[in-house]
N, C-alpha and C positions, 0 to 999 in steps of 0.2 A: 504494500500500500504506500503510495506517495501522496504527499499533500504539502500544504504550507506549514506544517509542523516539522521542525527540524528532527533529524535522526537523533540528535543529542536529547531533545525533549522526550521523544518516544522511549529512548533507552532509560531515561530517568524514571519512567514509570515502573520499571522492572522491580525495584526495591519495594514499592507499594504493593505490587501484586504478590510478591513473596510473603509480605506481612499479612495480607488478606488471606492467602492460602493457609498460612499457619494458624491464624486466629479464627478464621471463618466467621466474621461478624455479620450481623444483618446490615444491609446497606442503608442505614439510617444515620443521621448526624449524631444521635445519642451514642452509637457504638463506634462510628468511624472516628470520633474525637480521640480515641485511644491510639489511633494510628496517625491521624492528621489533626493536630490540636486546634487548628483554625475552625473546625466544626463546632467547637464550644460556643461560638458566636451565634449559632442557629438554634432556635427554639420552636417547637411545634405551635401552630396557632390553635388555640382551644376551640374555635368555632369554624375553622375552615379546613375541610378534608384534605389531608396530604400536604398542607402548606407549612413550610418552615421559614420563619422570618429571621433575618439577621438583626443584631442590635442596632445597626445603622438604618435599617428600613422599617422596623416595627412601627415606629411613629413618624413616618415620612411626612415632611411638611414642604410645601412649595412656596417659593418666593415670587413666582411669576406664572403667567399663563402660557402654555405651549400650543403650537399649531397641531401637533400630532404626538402620539407615542409610537416609538419604534420598539417592538418586542423582539428581542434576540433570544431564541430558545434553542437549547442544546441539551445533550444528555449522553450518557455512555451508550455504546452500541446495544441495540435491542432493548432499550428502556421504554419503548412504546411511544416515541415522539410522533410518528406518522398517525397512529391510531388516535392519539390525543388531538392532533391538528384536525383530523377529519370530524371528530366529535364536536370540537369547538366551532368549526365552520358550520356544521349542521345546526347547532344550538343558537348561534349568533351570526347569521350570514351577513348582516349589515354592519358588523363591528370591525371586521378584518379586511384589509387588502393584502395580498401576498406578493412578496418580491420573488419573482419567478427565477428559478435556477436554470443553469445551462448544462448541456451535455454534448459530447462528441458522437454519440450513437445516433443512428437514423430514427425517425419517429415510428412508433408502433401504430397499429391500427387505431383510428379515432383520436390519436394525440394531435394537438393543435399547437403550432409554433406560437411562442410568446404567451400561451395560456397554460400548457402543461410544462413545457420547457422552451428555452431558446435552443433550437437545434443548430449546432455548428456543422459545417459542410463535412469536415473530417477531423481526425486527430491532429493533423499538422496545423490546420487553421486554429484550432483550440489552443495548441501549444504556443503558437505565435501570439495569440491574444494574451496569454499569460505573460509572455516576455514583454509585451507592450504595456503591461501594467493595467489591463482592463478588468482584472478580477480582484475581488476582495478576499476571496478564499477559494481553494480548489482541492480536489482529491482525485486520485487515479485508482480505479478498481479494475484489475485485469488490464485490458487495453483501452478502457473507456474512461474519459475524463468527465467530472462533474464540478460545478462551481457556481458562485454567485457573481454575475457581472455587475460592475458599478452602474451601468445604464439601467439595469433592472430595478435596483434600489431607488435610483433617481426618478424613474417613471412612476413608481408606486407612491411617491410623495404627492403626485397630482391626483391620486384617486380620492373620491369624497369620503370614504370610510375613515374613521378617526385613528385606527390602529394599523400600523404596517407590521405584518407578521413575517419574520425571517427566521427560518429554521437553518441555522448556520453553525458550523463547527466552532467550538469555544475558542480555538486558536485564531479565529477570524474576528473575534469581538472587538479587540482594541483597534484594529485597522478600520473596521466598519464605523466605530464611534468617531475616529479621527476624520473619516471621509464625510460622514453625515454632518459633522460640525462645520465643515467647509461649505457643503451644499446648502444646508439650512440649519444654523445654530439654534433655532427655536424649536427643535424636536427633542423630546425627552426620551432617553434610551433606558429601557427596562430589560434586565437580563435574568432569565430563569434557567435553572439547570435541573434536569430530571434524573432521578435515580430509581431503579426498580426496587420495590420493597420485598427483598428476598435475601436469604443467606448467600454469601459469596460462592459457596460450593454449588448451590442451586443455580446461581447466575451463570457460572461456567458451563453447566450442563445445558442451560437454556440457550446460551450463546452458540454452543456447538450445534444445537438443533436448528437455530434460526439463521446462522451464518456459517454453514458447512462449506468452507473453502480452505485453501491452503495457507491462509494468512492469519490464522488464529493467534499465533504468538505475537505478531505485530498489533493485532486488535487489542489483545490483553494489555500489552505495554502501554498503548495509547489510552486505554481505560484507566490504567494506574496513574498516568500523568493527569488525566482529566479529574479523577477523584482527588488528587493532591491539589490541583489548582482551583477547583470549583468554589470552595468556600472563600477564596480571596477575590474571585471575579464575579460571582453571582450575587444578585440582590435578594432573590428568593430561591429556595430549593423545593421541588415537588417530589414527593415520594409516591410512586405510581404502583399500585397493586395490580400486577399482571396476572390475571386469572380469567377463567371463563365467565365469571359473573360480570355481565355487561354493566350492572349498576355501578360498579367501582369505576369503570371508565367514565360513565356519565357524571358521577360525583366529582371526579378529579378534574374533568373538563370544566364543569360548572365552577369549581373553586378558582381556576385561573381566570375565567370570564368575570366572576364576581370581584376578584382582586383588581383586575384591569378597570372594571366599571367604577370601582371606588376611587381609583386614581384619576380617572377621566373627570369625575365630578369636581376635583380640586385643581387639576393641572391643565386641562385643555380648554381652549376658548369655545 
């Protein structure tokens, strides 16, 4: 797997994975704080399902009104990000506009350019666009590239819905914040990180089932790096109960919508 995360960053996750494998904690801030002390800053919200607030965001106050909220949402591999996004979109269709990602693969049946993906002509064109600085983040899986073009984020600013939804790798958060501050400094950036609510050993089994490729070791190291960095970078953490019970997905999606709606009342014009 290649991406805008450096090899050094990915390798740094190995130590965290070794500790997780040894202690086998549940992937909740309460337990992860024994491995990554920064999780001590996050406490569960008593009235919001699966939401953990940091000490800096629990009583978030705004000094101004913003044009929009940019929601940057990430999580470890197979944490349920796609399912949550689909549920959120279904429950609140007029709340979100999505920054559309790009790919170097050809469109599949019924996929629409600029709606499902920005479809690049081939891998070479995509690579050249990366070299030209046109992407905020990118990743290569097998021979196919995926990433978020700057133009996509800029286009979504003009959409009437108040929240721009961007499912982007956490390694791209800082670059995205810097870019959006240049394009429109009056957009509030909100960062949410998702963890699956399960023991680490169960997560590894789940990962094998859901991502059965030859890149498992790299995926785990990247997961280790993300778990280490998330409490420093995220405003909120969502613990997602991945189970057949669809009510859990419904409640978790509603929690995110409610949190954003509360922020909109105070922060957006």
